[in-house]
N, C-alpha and C positions, 0 to 999 in steps of 0.2 A: 449828278445823282443817278443811282442805279434805277432802271425802270422795270427790270425783270431779272431773273435768275435761272440759268441753265444748269441743271444738276442731274446727277446719277452716275453709275448705276446703283451704288450702295443704298438700298432702300431704307436701312435703319439710320444711316446719317441723314437722309432726306427728311425722315420724319422728325429729327430734332431740328433741323433747319427750318422746317415748314411751321413749327410752333412760334418761332421768332418772325419768320417772313409774313405770316398770316396777320400779324398785329399791323403791319404796314399795308395790308391787302395787295401784296406785290405778287405778280404773276410767277409761277414756277414752271419751267418747261423741263420735263424729265426725259432722258435717254435711257432709262432703265424702268423696272417695274415700280408703279406708284405705291406708296404706303397705304395701308388701309384707311379708306376715308371715313372719318367719324360721322359726318352728317353731310346734307347736301350743300350747306354754306362752305364747309370745309373743302368740298370737292371742287367748288368753283375756282379755287386758287391754283388747281393742277391742270396742266396741259401736257399730254403724253405724246411725245414723238416716238415711243415705244409701243408696239402693239399689245393689246390686252393679253394677259397671262393665259386665259382660257384658251386663246388661238394656239399658243405654244404647247400646252398640254394635249390639246386635241391632235397638233401635229406629231408630237412625240408618240401618242397612243396610235396613230395612223402608221407611223413608221414601224413600231413594234409588230403590229398586226400584219403589215405588208411583207415583213421579213419573218413572220411566224415566231417571233420571240416571245414566249409566254412566261418565262421564269427569270426574273430580273432582281437585280439589287438596286438599292437607292442610298445615296449619300447627299446629305443637305446640312445647310448652315442653320444654326439655332437663331434665325432671325425672324421678323415677321413675314417677309416675303417667303422664306423657306418653309415656314409652318403653314402658310397659305398654300403654297405649292404642294405640300405632302398632303394636306386635307383634300385638296381637290383631286390628286393622284389617287389617293386611297379610295375615294368615292367612285371615280369614272373607270379606273383600270380594271378592276375586278369584273365590272358588268360586261366588259369585252373579253373575258377569260385571260387576263394577265394578272399574275399575283406576284408578291414580293417575297424573296428569300430572306432578306435582311433590309433594315432601314437603319443606317448609322447617321449619327449626327455630329457635326462639328461645333465647338463653341463660338459664339460671336467674337470677332476680333476686338480685342481692346489693347490700349497702349500699355496696360499693366499686366498682360499676359506673361506667365512664367513660361519660357521657352522649353523647359525640361517637361513640365506638365503637358504642354502641347505635344511634345514629341512623344511622351509615352501614349497619349490618346491615339496619336498616329499610329504607333506600333500596334496597338490593340485593333485599330481599324483595319490595318494592313493584313493581320493574321485572319480577320473575319472575312475579308474580301477574298483572299487567296485560298481560304478553306472552302469558300462557297462553290457550289456546283453550277451556278449561273454564269454565263459568259458574257453577259451584258450588265453594265452598271451605269445608272444615271447619276449625273452630278449636277447638283443644283446648288451653287454657292455664289458668294460675291466675287468681284474681281480680285486679283492677286493671289486668290487661294490656289491657283495652279502652282504657286511657288511651293506650297506644301506638298501637293501630289507629285510633282516632279522629284521630290525627295524619296518617294517610295523605293525606287529600285536600289537606292543606297542605304535603306534602313538597316539591313543586315551588316553594315560596315561598323555600326555604333553598338548594336545590341544583337545577341544570339536569338535568331527567330527559328523556331522549329518548322519552318515550311519554306519551300522554294517559290519564287516569283512565278506567276503564271500570266500569260497575256489575256487581257480583257477588252471588250469592245466598250469604250467609254462614250456616253451620250451625253453632251454638255449643253446646258441652256444658254440662252443668248446673253445673259448679263455676266457671264465668265469673261475675264480678260486674259488672253494669251501672251500678251507682251509682259515681261517680267524684269526684274532687277538685274544689274549687270553681273552679279555673281552667278546668275543662273547659266551664264554662257559655258560654265564649267560642268553643267549638268546635262546630259543627253535628253533629247526630246523622244527618244525610241519608245518611252514608256507610254506615250500618247500615239504612237504610230497606228493608223487605222482608226483613229477616234472619229467620232461624228459629232459636229456642233451645230447648233442653231444660231443664226445671225440674222439681225434686222435686215430685210431686203435692201440692197444697195446697188448702185450703178456707179461706174467710173466717171468722174466729172473731169472735164478737159481742164488741163492746167494744174490739177491738184498735185499730182506727182512731182511736177517740176517746182511748184511752190514749196512743198515739204522739203524737196532735196536742196533747195537753195536757202534754207534757213540757217543762219549763222548766229552763235551766242554774242557776237561783237556788233551785230547790227543795231541792237538797242541795249544801252548800258543798264537799263532798270530791269531787263528781262531775266530775273534770277532763276526761274523755273527752267528755262532753256539752258542756262549755264550748268544747273545742278544735273540735269539729264545728260549734258554733254559729258561731264565728268564720270558719271556712272556708266554711260555707254562706251566711251573709249578708254576707260580706266586710266585717266589722266587728271591733272588738277590745274586750275588757273593760278596765277600767281597770288600769293596769300602771305601776310606777315606771321600769322599764327599757325603755320604748319609747314612741315618739310615737304618738299616737292620732289618725287622721284622721276615722274614723267610729266612734263608740261603740256598742257592744251594750247594748241595754236589757234583754234577756232576755224581752222581750214580743214579739218578732217572730213572725210568723205563719208556721208551718211549711207550711200549706197553699199559700202563694204560691211555695214552691220548686218548680222543674221536677222531674219523675220521674228525670230523669238525675242529679240531685243528691240527692234524698230521696224515696224511694217509700214512701208511707203504707199501701199494700195488703200483705196478707200473702203475701209471696214464698215460693218454695219453700225458701230458705234459713232465713227467719224460721219457717216452719212446722216445719222440721227442728228448730231450737233450742227451739221451743215443745214439741215432743214429747220432745226429750232431757231438758228441765227436769222435765217431768212424769213421764218414766220415773224418774229419780233420786228425785223425791219419793215416788213410790209405793214404790220399793225401800227408801227410808229409813223409810217409814211401816211396812213389813214388818218390818225389822230392829229397829226400836224399839218394836214392839208388845209388850205384856205377855208374850206367849207366849214371845218369844226374849230378852227384856230380863233376865229373872230366872231363875236356876236354884236348886235346893234343895240346901242344904249336907247332905251324908250323915249328919252326927253329930246334930244336934238338929232337922233338917228345917226350918230357917229359909231364907227366900228372901233371896238376896243378889244385888246388881247385877252384870251381866257387862259387862266392858269391850267396846264395840264397836270394830272395825277397819274400815278402808276396804276390805280385801280381801274382807270378807263381803259386800259389796254385789254381787259379781260373780254369785254364785248367784241372788240375787233378780232381778237385771237380766236374766239368761238365761231365767228361769222366769216372769217377771211376764206378766200379760195383762190389759189393761184398755181401756176405750173413752175417747177423750179427749172434750172438750166438744162437738165437732162429730159424735161418733158413730163416728169411725174406730178401728178395732181396733189397738192398739199391742201387738205381740208380736215378740220376736226369735226367729230361727230358731237352729238348732244352731251355725251359724257366726257368730252374733252380729250379723246382718244384719235390718234392718226391711224386711219384704217389700212395700214401696211401689213405685209406678211412676213415670212421668215425665209431666208435662204438656208438650205441643208448643205454643210460643208464637210468634205472628207479631208482629214489632216494626214499628210505624208511626211514623216521625218526623214531628213537626209543626214548622211554622215558628217557633213561640214557644219553641224550645229544650226541648220536652217530647216525650214519646213515649207511645204506647199499647201496651199489651200484650194481644193478642187470643188467647184460647185457641183452637186450631184442631184439637187432637187429643190423644190420649193413648196412651202405651205401657203395657199392662196386663201384668205378669208372669204373672198368673194365667191369661191367655187361651191358647188353643191355640198351638203352636209355629209353625203356618203363619200365623197371623193375630194377632200381638201388637199391631198398629197400628190405631187408628181415627183418621181424619182427614177433615176437611172442606176439600177444595181450593177449592171455589167462594167461601169466605169469606176466602181468602188475599189479601194485598196484596204485589205483586212490586216490585223495583226499577224506578225511572221509565223506564230504558232499554229494558225489555221490554214497554212499552206494554200493560200490564195483562193480559198473556198469560202462560201457563205457559212459563217459560224452557226451552230445550233445553240439555242438556249431554252431549253425545257427541262422540266423537273425529272421527266423520264421519257422514254421513247414513245412515239406515236402509236396509239391503237390502230392496227390496220383494219381494213374492211373485213367483215365477219366477226369483229369483236366490239365491246363497248367498254366504256370506262366505268370503273368501280372505286368510289372514294375510299381512301385510306384513312382511318380514324386517326385524329390528332396531327395530320399533316394538311397543309393549304390545299385548296382545291385543285391546284394545277398538278398536284402529285396524285396518281391514281394507279390502280391495277387495270390490267386488260383481261377481261373475261370473255370467252367465246360465247357467241349468241346461243340462246336457248333453242331447243328443238322447234323448228317451224318458223323461226325469225331470222332476219337478216340485217346487216348494216352495210351500206354501200358507200360509205365515206370514212375518211380518217378521223379518229377520235370522236366517234359517235357517242353521244351522251347515253343512248339507249338503243336496244334493237328494235326494228319495227316488224309487225306482222304482215306476211304476204297476204295479198287478197285470197278469197275463197278458190278462185280459179288458177292460182299459182301456187308454186312451192319453192323452197330455197335450194339452190344449187349446193354441191358439196362443200364449197368454200364458205357457203353462207353470206355471200356478198352481193347476190342479185336473185331476183325472182324469175322463175321459168313457168311458162304456161303449162298447165296439166294436160296430159293426154286424155281424150274422150274414148272411154272403153264401154262396150256391152258385149253380151254373148252373140257373136256373129256367126252366120252360116259358113263364113269363109276361113275361119280359124280351126285348127284340128280338133279342138274340144267340140266345137259347135257342129262340125262335120260328122264326127263320131256319134253324138247323141241323135242328130238327124238321121244318120243311117240306121242307128239301133231302132229309132221310132218307126221308120218305114219298114224295116224288116219285121218288126213285131206286129205291125198293122197287116203286113202281107200274110203272116202266119196266122193271125186272127181271121182274116178274110177267107183263107184256105180252109181253116177248120170250120167256119160257118158254112162254107160250100160243101164240105164233106158231109156235115150233119144235115144239111138240106137234101143232098143226093141219097143219104142213107136214113131218111126221116121215118121210114116204115119199119126199120129194124128194131129189135126189142130193146137193144142198149140205148137208142135214142129215145124211144116211146117211154122207157121205164122211168126216166128221170125228167119228166115234164118238158118236152122238147120246146113248147112255146117260151118258157123261162130260159131255157138254154140258149135259143136264138136272141132273146133280149140280152141275156148276159154276155153272149159274144159280141154283140153290136156295141154294148156299153165298153167292153174291153177295147174293142177296135178304136172307138172314139177317145177312149182315154189315152191310148198311144198317140193318136194324131193331135190331141189338144196340147201335147208338150211341144208342138211346133210353135204354138202361140208364145212360148217363153223364150224362143230364140229370135234374134234379130233386134233391131233397133226399136225400143219401147215407143209405143204411141198410145193414144187415148183409147182406141178401140181394143187394141190387145190387152191394155191394162184392165179394162172392164170385163173382158170375156175369160181370160185365162184361168183365173182362180175360181170363178163361177162355174165354167164348163168342166174343169177338173173335178170339183167337188160333186156337182150334179151327176156327172157320168160314173164317178165312183160310187155314189150313194145308190145309183140304180144297180150297178153290179153288186154290191154288197147286199142289198135288199132282195135281189134275185137269189143269191146263196141262202139268205134267211129264209125266204119262201120255199126253196127247195127242201131244205133240212126240216123245216116246220111241217111240211106236207108229209114227209117220210115218217116223222115221229107220230103225228096224229093219226096216220093211216094204220100203223101198228097198234096204237092204243084204241082205235075203233074196232079192231078185231075181237076185243074182249067182249064177252056176253053182256048184254044190257047197257053197254057203253053209249053215252049220249053225245060222244065226240064224233060220231059217224056223220052227223048232219053238217059238221064243220068242214069235213074232208071235201075237197073239190077244187077245180081251178080258180073259183072266184076267190077263195081265200088267198091263194098265191098271188093273184093280181092285186088283191086289195093291200097285201104287205108291200107289194112293190110300189104301187101308187101311193100309199100312205108315207112310207119312208122317203120316197123321192120328192113328193109334194112339201113335205116338211123341210127338206133340205132347200128346195126351190124357194120357200117362203123365207127361210133364213138368208138366202142370198139376195132375194128382193130387198129384204130390210137393209142388208149391208149396202146394196147399191143405193138405196134411198137415203140413208143416214149419213153415210161417209164413204162414197165410192172410192176405189182405187183410182189413181191417176198417174200420168208420166211424170217422173221427177228426175232430179239429178243429185247424186250423193257426192259432195265434195269433201267430206271430212273422213270417210272410212279408209280410203287409200291415200297415202301421203302425196303421190306423184300423179294420181289418175282422177278423173272425174267418172263416176260410174253412172251411166243412164240406166235407170231402173224404174219399176212400177212401184210407187208408194202405195201400201195396202190400205191407205185411209184410216181405217179403224183396225187396229192390231187385236182388239177385243173381238170384233166380228170374225177376223181371220182365224183366230184360235177356236171360235165358236164352232165354225165350219169344220175345223180339223177335229174338234171334240166330238161333234155328231157322228163323223166318220168312224172315230174311235169307239163310239158307243154301239154303232152298228156291227162293228168287227167284234166287239166282245160279246154282243148277243149271239151273233152268227157262230162264233167259236164255241160258246156255251152249248147251243142247241145241237151243233154238229158234233160236240164231244160226247153228248148223251146219246146220240144217235149212231155212233161209230160201230157199235156191236150188233145192231139190228140184222136179223136173218134176211139179207136181200143180195142176190147175186149181183145186181147192179147198183147197190147202195153206195153213193158217193160221199156219205158224211164224213168217212174217214179221210177222203182225199180234201174235203172242204176243211176239216180240222187242220190237216197239215199246211194247206194253203194259208189259212188264218195265222198259223204260227209264223210262216214267211212274212205275211203282210205286217203282222205286228212287230216282228223283229226289224223290219225295214223302217217303219214309221216311228217306232221307239227311238232308234238310233238317229232318225232324222232330226229330231227336235234339238239335241245338243249340238249336232253337226251344223245344222241351219244358223243356229245362234252364234256359232264360233267362227263362221266363215265371212268373208267380206267380198264385196265387189260382185263381179259376175260369177264368181264361184258359189254364191249363194243361190243364184238361179240354177246353176248346174246341179247343186245338191238336190234341189227339189225336182228337177226333171229326171235325174237319176232315181229318186225315190218313187216317183210316179211310174217309170218304166220298170224298175225292179219288182214293185208290188204287183203291178199289173201282169207282168210276165209270170210271177210266182203263181197268180191265180189260174192264168192261161195254162201253164205247164202242169201244176199239180191236179188241175180238175180234168183237163181234156187230154192229156197225153196218155192215160191209161185207157181211154175210150178209143182213141185212135189206134193204139196198139191192138185192142181187140179187133176193131174194124178191119184193119189191114193184115195184121199178122196171125190173129186167132179167130178167124171168122166163125170156128166151130163152136166157140163160146157165145156168139152173137145170135142165139136160138132162143125160141120161147121155151123149149124143154129145160133148158138150163135155169130159166127164171122159175119154172114150176117145181123143178128139183129143189130148189132152196126154199 
């Protein structure tokens, strides 16, 4: 009586068998993928010496990712195992960036299949595969399906196919059988040259090859399977009354002469699984039949009696057994009835003599880490001839190089994309980047946009030509101002100096001198002290200078108005009025600056965005409103001074400087009106240079327009610098 059944690898046949065997609760050891378990009770009858299918899928995916194959085809058989494989693959592969160009299915093998229908389906599939741009195709079919695929190269012999054969890298799952029928010896194996297959991990067992090679069909008369194989393998026939014999089988033919495609004498993965299954059943039977469990004590007279052993009793022992086979591998089933073995990865090399070599190139280890279940040696692999001994590419389109990012093409799988250059300011430093990344604020992209470079730190320095030029001009103008002040002090008692309120003249020259010098606060690396002082110093000094000119022209106008009979203005004319004007205007500007420094003072800052490749060290004005309020007040003083001077320009005074003040105000206004748009349109250190230039130009305009005529009279026309000239006018 049978105690267990070893079956596989055709899972759909196993499912039919299990429906019958489950009635007898008979253990079933499978060396192929198990059929879908309907419930926990149903699952108890299955014991798999074949690894779980999820391990194989994970191994295939790891292989694809390792070899960077992202664009693949899939051919599967319309069976329960095939549909389960496709479902798992379609779920897991896209998550890792692998997508399918096509998924072709073969009908399940039945005894009633029409060979012509099958062949036409084969032709259609051949066209799809050969038309595909993917160089890698996964095959998941039951055993003996290789018979169909080995007919691919000869399909054009039977029907006209509008496409030529192209080499593909075939990846075959472990349940596919490479041995085939005898007529296959006439069909070359080159179609699968360079293929990759998964096989249950196995080891060579001592004596196995000798055992296989010494098998003879005459050893046992009832061994009909061996006799049938012998006839197909050696193309001969044993004596029979019902058929004519062309070549008679002797039974002494040499099995070693058969090509591997017909008979493989090595320990294949399937053979190793069957070997372990037989040993597992043997060990379970030994446990069941051991004296400990074979007899029990009768309660009445304490006699030992034999206990009937049933097949269902093996389940417990199969699930709990643990032993080492003859090569030292531990055989133990987990709680799901699965043997925790892995897969070997084999590279198939077709030889001209109708044989092939199986070269082990890697392994899938289920006990390894989740990230690295695969070990493989690519340098030892053989590829299909068309790829000229180089690793084939299998991608929908070329890689997007660094500096580019992927852009999805509508209506195509996600593996197909365009490559777009990164936007300005962004980079991608890896191949096939999903998106470009922004450089940090202190970096900028290089020209190729594949890495970030640190920005240079810049500021208006004393060491660069622009800084040296502005500093030299500032010192030169300061020296000129100091010289003019010295001249006016030396000639303070002359009419031309006394006629125009010499005290205001001294204050004006000192204010201009300080205005020139304050530009030095704008040059050099900004710090907190410089930032607090430079705008306030500039605005206060200029306010003093402009208020001095306003005071001068106001006194002149009032002086001539006071000469009219009965005028009440005479009491306003005097030095106090001029000093009051200067103090009032200057104090008002000082109050604005104090408010600015109190509310939102300027501070040292770095501008990382204005210049694409530079970090500009600058002074942040704090409150832009207060900054333009200060400039606005200077503009108001300028407008009032210009208006008063314009009305006083024709007054009869030999030394009347109102017309010079009018011209200087025109220069001043021209400079600062052009300053605003220029300041707003420049970036970086040139913004500071624009303000320095405006300060120097406007101050130099005041100095030149007002004091050059006086210096001309003092040195070149001393005859005009006399009291008689003043009285004459």
